[in-house]
One Martini backbone bead per residue (centre of mass of N, CA, C, O) as a GRO file, in nm:
protein
  364
    1MET     BB    1  -6.627   1.767  -3.237
    2ALA     BB    2  -6.365   1.925  -3.221
    3LYS     BB    3  -6.340   1.922  -2.917
    4LYS     BB    4  -6.311   1.614  -2.890
    5MET     BB    5  -6.058   1.593  -3.057
    6PHE     BB    6  -5.882   1.777  -2.885
    7LYS     BB    7  -5.900   1.611  -2.622
    8LYS     BB    8  -5.793   1.353  -2.741
    9GLY     BB    9  -5.515   1.470  -2.824
   10GLU     BB   10  -5.436   1.564  -2.543
   11GLY     BB   11  -5.436   1.288  -2.413
   12PHE     BB   12  -5.219   1.156  -2.594
   13VAL     BB   13  -4.983   1.353  -2.519
   14SER     BB   14  -4.989   1.287  -2.211
   15GLU     BB   15  -4.930   0.995  -2.238
   16ASN     BB   16  -4.655   1.018  -2.381
   17LEU     BB   17  -4.508   1.187  -2.169
   18VAL     BB   18  -4.531   0.974  -1.943
   19ILE     BB   19  -4.370   0.755  -2.099
   20ILE     BB   20  -4.106   0.919  -2.134
   21ILE     BB   21  -4.052   0.971  -1.837
   22LEU     BB   22  -4.036   0.673  -1.750
   23VAL     BB   23  -3.801   0.594  -1.935
   24ILE     BB   24  -3.600   0.787  -1.823
   25LEU     BB   25  -3.606   0.685  -1.530
   26VAL     BB   26  -3.520   0.395  -1.590
   27LEU     BB   27  -3.248   0.479  -1.720
   28VAL     BB   28  -3.132   0.622  -1.475
   29ALA     BB   29  -3.150   0.376  -1.278
   30ILE     BB   30  -2.963   0.198  -1.438
   31LEU     BB   31  -2.711   0.386  -1.436
   32VAL     BB   32  -2.684   0.402  -1.136
   33LEU     BB   33  -2.640   0.095  -1.087
   34ILE     BB   34  -2.389   0.063  -1.273
   35PHE     BB   35  -2.237   0.360  -1.143
   36ARG     BB   36  -2.238   0.368  -0.827
   37VAL     BB   37  -1.932   0.349  -0.748
   38GLN     BB   38  -1.832   0.597  -0.909
   39ILE     BB   39  -2.023   0.808  -0.777
   40LEU     BB   40  -1.932   0.768  -0.488
   41ASP     BB   41  -1.641   0.825  -0.525
   42TYR     BB   42  -1.670   1.110  -0.633
   43ILE     BB   43  -1.808   1.234  -0.384
   44ARG     BB   44  -1.589   1.141  -0.163
   45ASN     BB   45  -1.354   1.318  -0.331
   46LEU     BB   46  -1.468   1.580  -0.250
   47PRO     BB   47  -1.415   1.863  -0.115
   48GLY     BB   48  -1.542   1.844   0.216
   49TYR     BB   49  -1.617   1.572   0.250
   50SER     BB   50  -1.851   1.388   0.469
   51TYR     BB   51  -1.833   1.071   0.647
   52GLU     BB   52  -1.884   0.853   0.899
   53GLY     BB   53  -1.796   0.581   0.778
   54ASP     BB   54  -1.505   0.683   0.712
   55LYS     BB   55  -1.411   0.774   0.995
   56GLU     BB   56  -1.429   0.487   1.128
   57LYS     BB   57  -1.180   0.383   0.934
   58GLU     BB   58  -0.979   0.566   1.027
   59ILE     BB   59  -0.690   0.621   1.144
   60SER     BB   60  -0.544   0.654   1.424
   61GLY     BB   61  -0.441   0.961   1.520
   62GLU     BB   62  -0.295   1.252   1.525
   63HIS     BB   63  -0.306   1.479   1.245
   64GLU     BB   64  -0.205   1.654   0.971
   65VAL     BB   65  -0.355   1.820   0.719
   66THR     BB   66  -0.195   1.891   0.424
   67SER     BB   67  -0.458   1.860   0.225
   68ALA     BB   68  -0.762   1.880   0.062
   69VAL     BB   69  -0.576   1.823  -0.201
   70CYS     BB   70  -0.395   1.588  -0.338
   71PRO     BB   71  -0.153   1.612  -0.560
   72VAL     BB   72  -0.040   1.301  -0.515
   73ASN     BB   73  -0.168   0.985  -0.550
   74VAL     BB   74  -0.059   0.680  -0.414
   75ALA     BB   75  -0.237   0.581  -0.162
   76LYS     BB   76  -0.452   0.341   0.030
   77ILE     BB   77  -0.614   0.263   0.335
   78VAL     BB   78  -0.756  -0.053   0.381
   79LYS     BB   79  -0.895  -0.209   0.638
   80SER     BB   80  -0.673  -0.049   0.837
   81ASP     BB   81  -0.380  -0.202   0.668
   82LYS     BB   82  -0.417  -0.183   0.363
   83ILE     BB   83  -0.223  -0.124   0.069
   84TYR     BB   84  -0.322   0.080  -0.206
   85LYS     BB   85  -0.319   0.165  -0.521
   86CYS     BB   86  -0.355   0.428  -0.713
   87GLY     BB   87  -0.448   0.597  -0.949
   88ASP     BB   88  -0.348   0.848  -1.164
   89LYS     BB   89  -0.573   1.067  -1.022
   90ALA     BB   90  -0.717   0.870  -0.810
   91CYS     BB   91  -0.889   0.705  -0.510
   92TYR     BB   92  -1.082   0.529  -0.639
   93GLU     BB   93  -1.210   0.228  -0.572
   94SER     BB   94  -1.203   0.124  -0.877
   95MET     BB   95  -0.870   0.199  -0.897
   96LEU     BB   96  -0.763   0.002  -0.702
   97VAL     BB   97  -0.454  -0.167  -0.604
   98GLY     BB   98  -0.328  -0.429  -0.470
   99THR     BB   99  -0.112  -0.532  -0.199
  100ASN     BB  100   0.143  -0.657   0.041
  101LEU     BB  101   0.102  -0.414   0.215
  102LEU     BB  102   0.142  -0.279   0.550
  103TRP     BB  103  -0.030  -0.088   0.809
  104LYS     BB  104   0.127  -0.067   1.145
  105GLY     BB  105  -0.069   0.171   1.300
  106SER     BB  106  -0.067   0.493   1.296
  107ALA     BB  107  -0.071   0.792   1.130
  108ILE     BB  108   0.236   0.868   1.264
  109GLU     BB  109   0.295   0.564   1.374
  110ALA     BB  110   0.470   0.308   1.189
  111LYS     BB  111   0.473  -0.002   0.992
  112ILE     BB  112   0.611  -0.150   0.711
  113LYS     BB  113   0.480  -0.442   0.558
  114VAL     BB  114   0.501  -0.787   0.437
  115TYR     BB  115   0.304  -1.013   0.296
  116GLN     BB  116   0.354  -1.365   0.337
  117LYS     BB  117   0.271  -1.653   0.224
  118GLY     BB  118   0.336  -1.897   0.476
  119ILE     BB  119   0.423  -1.668   0.672
  120ASP     BB  120   0.418  -1.559   1.005
  121ILE     BB  121   0.622  -1.332   0.936
  122ASP     BB  122   0.646  -0.990   0.870
  123ASP     BB  123   0.825  -0.793   0.686
  124GLN     BB  124   1.017  -0.512   0.739
  125ILE     BB  125   1.054  -0.205   0.516
  126GLY     BB  126   0.939   0.025   0.722
  127GLU     BB  127   0.847   0.364   0.828
  128VAL     BB  128   0.660   0.586   1.050
  129SER     BB  129   0.716   0.941   1.091
  130GLY     BB  130   0.503   1.196   1.123
  131GLY     BB  131   0.360   1.060   0.850
  132LYS     BB  132   0.634   0.954   0.723
  133ILE     BB  133   0.785   0.767   0.477
  134SER     BB  134   1.042   0.499   0.531
  135LEU     BB  135   1.234   0.302   0.334
  136SER     BB  136   1.433   0.075   0.254
  137SER     BB  137   1.720   0.086   0.070
  138GLU     BB  138   1.723  -0.190  -0.036
  139VAL     BB  139   1.434  -0.212  -0.151
  140VAL     BB  140   1.466   0.038  -0.343
  141GLY     BB  141   1.763  -0.059  -0.470
  142GLY     BB  142   1.789  -0.381  -0.511
  143TYR     BB  143   1.935  -0.500  -0.231
  144GLY     BB  144   2.014  -0.737  -0.041
  145ASN     BB  145   1.859  -0.951   0.183
  146LEU     BB  146   1.579  -0.823   0.213
  147PHE     BB  147   1.505  -0.800  -0.083
  148PHE     BB  148   1.527  -1.124  -0.143
  149GLU     BB  149   1.288  -1.193   0.064
  150VAL     BB  150   1.057  -0.981  -0.096
  151LYS     BB  151   1.059  -0.941  -0.410
  152ASP     BB  152   0.792  -1.132  -0.474
  153ASP     BB  153   0.591  -0.915  -0.278
  154ILE     BB  154   0.642  -0.649  -0.408
  155PRO     BB  155   0.603  -0.389  -0.575
  156ASP     BB  156   0.672  -0.181  -0.790
  157TYR     BB  157   0.926   0.048  -0.825
  158GLU     BB  158   0.760   0.313  -0.872
  159PHE     BB  159   0.587   0.289  -0.618
  160LEU     BB  160   0.820   0.286  -0.408
  161LEU     BB  161   0.940   0.564  -0.482
  162ASN     BB  162   0.660   0.721  -0.397
  163LEU     BB  163   0.626   0.611  -0.112
  164ASN     BB  164   0.890   0.720  -0.055
  165GLY     BB  165   0.822   1.015   0.137
  166ALA     BB  166   0.542   0.992   0.194
  167THR     BB  167   0.216   1.104   0.325
  168TYR     BB  168  -0.019   1.147   0.551
  169SER     BB  169  -0.326   1.297   0.514
  170TYR     BB  170  -0.646   1.188   0.444
  171ASN     BB  171  -0.869   0.944   0.455
  172ASN     BB  172  -0.623   0.726   0.401
  173ILE     BB  173  -0.419   0.910   0.241
  174ILE     BB  174  -0.137   0.889   0.021
  175CYS     BB  175   0.109   1.153  -0.042
  176ARG     BB  176   0.253   1.390  -0.284
  177ASP     BB  177   0.376   1.665  -0.453
  178GLU     BB  178   0.558   1.461  -0.658
  179LYS     BB  179   0.615   1.274  -0.913
  180ILE     BB  180   0.812   0.989  -0.983
  181SER     BB  181   1.010   0.913  -1.250
  182LEU     BB  182   1.149   0.635  -1.371
  183GLU     BB  183   1.306   0.745  -1.612
  184LYS     BB  184   1.474   0.950  -1.448
  185VAL     BB  185   1.608   0.763  -1.244
  186GLN     BB  186   1.750   0.570  -1.475
  187ARG     BB  187   1.929   0.783  -1.547
  188LYS     BB  188   2.251   0.849  -1.728
  189VAL     BB  189   2.424   1.142  -1.734
  190LYS     BB  190   2.621   1.277  -1.993
  191LYS     BB  191   2.910   1.463  -2.102
  192ILE     BB  192   2.991   1.618  -2.419
  193THR     BB  193   3.251   1.754  -2.637
  194VAL     BB  194   3.171   1.915  -2.958
  195GLU     BB  195   3.337   2.154  -3.096
  196GLY     BB  196   3.279   2.318  -2.811
  197PHE     BB  197   3.011   2.161  -2.758
  198ASN     BB  198   2.759   2.091  -2.528
  199TYR     BB  199   2.647   1.761  -2.438
  200TYR     BB  200   2.362   1.536  -2.361
  201TYR     BB  201   2.312   1.190  -2.234
  202ASP     BB  202   2.177   0.869  -2.226
  203THR     BB  203   2.331   0.575  -2.161
  204ASN     BB  204   2.104   0.375  -2.200
  205ASN     BB  205   2.046   0.453  -2.496
  206LEU     BB  206   2.331   0.387  -2.598
  207ILE     BB  207   2.320   0.076  -2.544
  208LYS     BB  208   2.054   0.045  -2.733
  209ASN     BB  209   2.212   0.141  -2.986
  210LYS     BB  210   2.076  -0.015  -3.260
  211ASN     BB  211   2.073  -0.019  -3.581
  212LEU     BB  212   1.819   0.233  -3.632
  213GLN     BB  213   1.900   0.374  -3.387
  214LEU     BB  214   1.902   0.669  -3.172
  215THR     BB  215   2.097   0.912  -2.987
  216PHE     BB  216   1.994   1.178  -2.840
  217LEU     BB  217   2.075   1.514  -2.796
  218TYR     BB  218   2.146   1.764  -2.537
  219THR     BB  219   2.162   2.105  -2.382
  220ASP     BB  220   2.074   1.958  -2.107
  221GLU     BB  221   2.074   1.774  -1.806
  222ASN     BB  222   1.748   1.709  -1.824
  223LEU     BB  223   1.655   1.637  -2.116
  224GLU     BB  224   1.462   1.875  -2.263
  225LYS     BB  225   1.670   2.000  -2.492
  226GLN     BB  226   1.678   1.917  -2.804
  227ALA     BB  227   1.895   1.848  -3.032
  228LYS     BB  228   2.009   1.809  -3.364
  229SER     BB  229   2.190   1.612  -3.264
  230TRP     BB  230   2.367   1.279  -3.287
  231ILE     BB  231   2.406   0.930  -3.242
  232SER     BB  232   2.514   0.674  -3.375
  233LYS     BB  233   2.463   0.332  -3.400
  234GLU     BB  234   2.781   0.273  -3.323
  235ALA     BB  235   2.873   0.474  -3.084
  236ASP     BB  236   3.126   0.670  -3.243
  237LYS     BB  237   2.935   0.901  -3.359
  238VAL     BB  238   2.878   1.245  -3.437
  239PHE     BB  239   2.604   1.436  -3.555
  240ARG     BB  240   2.670   1.766  -3.625
  241GLN     BB  241   2.454   2.020  -3.600
  242PRO     BB  242   2.317   2.310  -3.639
  243GLU     BB  243   2.239   2.520  -3.401
  244GLU     BB  244   2.097   2.743  -3.224
  245GLY     BB  245   2.260   3.049  -3.309
  246GLU     BB  246   2.428   2.952  -3.546
  247SER     BB  247   2.622   3.023  -3.840
  248ARG     BB  248   2.648   2.762  -3.930
  249LYS     BB  249   2.557   2.507  -4.212
  250TYR     BB  250   2.714   2.242  -4.149
  251ALA     BB  251   2.755   1.919  -4.112
  252THR     BB  252   2.924   1.681  -3.889
  253GLU     BB  253   3.154   1.408  -3.849
  254VAL     BB  254   3.238   1.269  -3.524
  255GLU     BB  255   3.484   1.113  -3.342
  256VAL     BB  256   3.375   0.925  -3.046
  257ASP     BB  257   3.438   0.804  -2.724
  258LEU     BB  258   3.156   0.704  -2.535
  259ILE     BB  259   3.229   0.432  -2.400
  260GLU     BB  260   3.314   0.374  -2.088
  261LYS     BB  261   3.601   0.191  -1.983
  262SER     BB  262   3.735  -0.002  -1.761
  263PRO     BB  263   4.038  -0.145  -1.709
  264GLU     BB  264   3.928  -0.370  -1.517
  265ASP     BB  265   3.711  -0.485  -1.710
  266ILE     BB  266   3.909  -0.563  -1.953
  267SER     BB  267   4.176  -0.691  -1.758
  268ASN     BB  268   4.027  -0.879  -1.524
  269TYR     BB  269   4.174  -1.130  -1.673
  270GLN     BB  270   4.366  -1.407  -1.767
  271ASN     BB  271   4.238  -1.537  -2.042
  272GLU     BB  272   4.265  -1.366  -2.337
  273LYS     BB  273   4.270  -1.585  -2.570
  274GLN     BB  274   3.975  -1.692  -2.520
  275VAL     BB  275   3.837  -1.413  -2.578
  276LYS     BB  276   3.958  -1.359  -2.863
  277SER     BB  277   3.836  -1.616  -2.990
  278LEU     BB  278   3.541  -1.541  -2.939
  279MET     BB  279   3.527  -1.265  -3.100
  280SER     BB  280   3.585  -1.414  -3.390
  281LYS     BB  281   3.298  -1.518  -3.338
  282GLU     BB  282   2.965  -1.538  -3.372
  283GLU     BB  283   2.961  -1.781  -3.165
  284GLY     BB  284   2.983  -1.848  -2.797
  285GLU     BB  285   3.184  -1.996  -2.514
  286THR     BB  286   3.331  -1.979  -2.217
  287SER     BB  287   3.490  -2.066  -1.967
  288TYR     BB  288   3.626  -2.026  -1.690
  289ILE     BB  289   3.766  -1.718  -1.555
  290TYR     BB  290   3.999  -1.566  -1.380
  291LEU     BB  291   4.031  -1.313  -1.176
  292LYS     BB  292   4.262  -1.083  -1.073
  293GLN     BB  293   4.019  -0.936  -0.925
  294LYS     BB  294   3.796  -0.939  -0.696
  295ILE     BB  295   3.445  -0.904  -0.636
  296ASP     BB  296   3.257  -0.741  -0.418
  297ASN     BB  297   2.950  -0.907  -0.243
  298SER     BB  298   2.868  -0.794   0.021
  299ASN     BB  299   2.545  -0.817   0.094
  300ASN     BB  300   2.462  -0.808  -0.208
  301LYS     BB  301   2.540  -0.508  -0.333
  302LEU     BB  302   2.501  -0.579  -0.660
  303GLY     BB  303   2.200  -0.722  -0.677
  304VAL     BB  304   2.301  -1.018  -0.605
  305ASP     BB  305   2.277  -1.367  -0.505
  306THR     BB  306   2.596  -1.516  -0.354
  307GLY     BB  307   2.610  -1.551  -0.047
  308GLY     BB  308   2.840  -1.312  -0.011
  309ASP     BB  309   3.028  -1.370  -0.224
  310ALA     BB  310   3.281  -1.337  -0.414
  311LEU     BB  311   3.392  -1.256  -0.736
  312LYS     BB  312   3.616  -1.484  -0.944
  313LEU     BB  313   3.440  -1.547  -1.201
  314VAL     BB  314   3.434  -1.549  -1.560
  315TYR     BB  315   3.198  -1.520  -1.842
  316PHE     BB  316   3.158  -1.575  -2.200
  317LYS     BB  317   2.917  -1.455  -2.453
  318LYS     BB  318   2.813  -1.510  -2.796
  319TYR     BB  319   2.502  -1.348  -2.921
  320SER     BB  320   2.391  -1.200  -3.191
  321GLY     BB  321   2.665  -1.009  -3.169
  322LYS     BB  322   2.662  -1.026  -2.856
  323VAL     BB  323   2.813  -0.954  -2.540
  324TYR     BB  324   2.835  -1.159  -2.255
  325ILE     BB  325   2.821  -1.173  -1.889
  326ARG     BB  326   2.943  -1.362  -1.597
  327PHE     BB  327   2.938  -1.459  -1.251
  328SER     BB  328   3.139  -1.625  -0.982
  329ASP     BB  329   3.242  -1.824  -0.775
  330ASP     BB  330   3.489  -2.089  -0.639
  331ASP     BB  331   3.337  -2.330  -0.594
  332SER     BB  332   3.349  -2.668  -0.639
  333TRP     BB  333   3.018  -2.655  -0.599
  334PRO     BB  334   2.824  -2.468  -0.757
  335ASN     BB  335   2.563  -2.285  -0.709
  336PRO     BB  336   2.322  -2.163  -0.924
  337ASN     BB  337   2.282  -1.904  -0.729
  338ASP     BB  338   2.598  -1.796  -0.766
  339TYR     BB  339   2.502  -1.678  -1.032
  340THR     BB  340   2.485  -1.454  -1.254
  341PRO     BB  341   2.349  -1.292  -1.490
  342TRP     BB  342   2.329  -1.240  -1.817
  343VAL     BB  343   2.508  -0.956  -1.950
  344LEU     BB  344   2.596  -0.698  -2.095
  345MET     BB  345   2.903  -0.574  -2.124
  346ASP     BB  346   2.829  -0.274  -2.153
  347TYR     BB  347   2.648  -0.261  -1.898
  348TRP     BB  348   2.866  -0.338  -1.692
  349ASN     BB  349   3.068  -0.111  -1.756
  350GLU     BB  350   2.858   0.110  -1.672
  351HIS     BB  351   2.737  -0.011  -1.380
  352ARG     BB  352   2.858  -0.250  -1.200
  353ASN     BB  353   2.562  -0.393  -1.161
  354PHE     BB  354   2.233  -0.580  -1.074
  355MET     BB  355   2.027  -0.345  -1.042
  356ARG     BB  356   1.765  -0.364  -1.217
  357VAL     BB  357   1.792  -0.513  -1.480
  358PRO     BB  358   1.705  -0.485  -1.785
  359ASP     BB  359   1.575  -0.689  -2.021
  360TRP     BB  360   1.767  -0.600  -2.268
  361ALA     BB  361   2.038  -0.695  -2.089
  362ILE     BB  362   1.930  -0.980  -2.083
  363LEU     BB  363   2.000  -1.333  -2.095
  364LYS     BB  364   1.746  -1.604  -2.111
   0.00000   0.00000   0.00000
């Protein structure tokens, strides 16, 4: 009797074990089906992986494989000519983001073009020589006729910065040794000396310094070593704190004229009374005022399309306590497209162009 019960219990355990194994297998199969693409992407991106299907799609042309593992994945060429943005860490298929850029040619010699819907001819914005990409300076810089032709169809600025100078590596991957940070590119670093101590700051942050914001100072040009001192919200005083290694104990408040204004920017217009009247009001706008000296915008080099005409008129607007300006030519019937956007006067005084003006500096 006991033996029969033991055998019966043994059979029950075996049946349960089989059921558990089957459940596990089913779960594994379901997970494989769900994450199939990611698993295949991971396997294909392993160093040394080789797959004939991938090789058949690789761009023709002999090229030197720069690295078994790309330091920074920038893009991948898909379906022989379409350029896709890679993800932050890898070019897994599931992370690729499509663009309108096309790679036309071999792995070492090609043209970079922009697909424009409804237009028969794709504009060329760069070329590939020896596997290295060189994009048009106008497109990267955000100015000129070519930029205005393609600006609505090209990828974001940071991607273009990293694509420019990148190289064809292997398996249709485009890579570079180090990623270019958009934040660093847009910085305009200036030095000020306060009480004999050198500080550095980003002028973009200074212009945005309003209300309760602060512009922090740094002790190095790369803005990596943050100082204890800072610029006040009014952007005219530095709160100088005792820095590392100093014997002094007390902070001081020092008046410094930080925003540099060009004499031409301040006095390059004729009707000063109209501007002074506007400045005394909370809000308002001037009519057109002739510039004493026209501003050259040939080939739209200022980053705004005015038909290549020089800027001869300036307009002032005060809104929410901030002063904005815009320019135009002096055509009898000005085309709306011949006007520049309204930008903060401080921003114009600092940069003196309209190349990729940030949203916070534009009055929409």
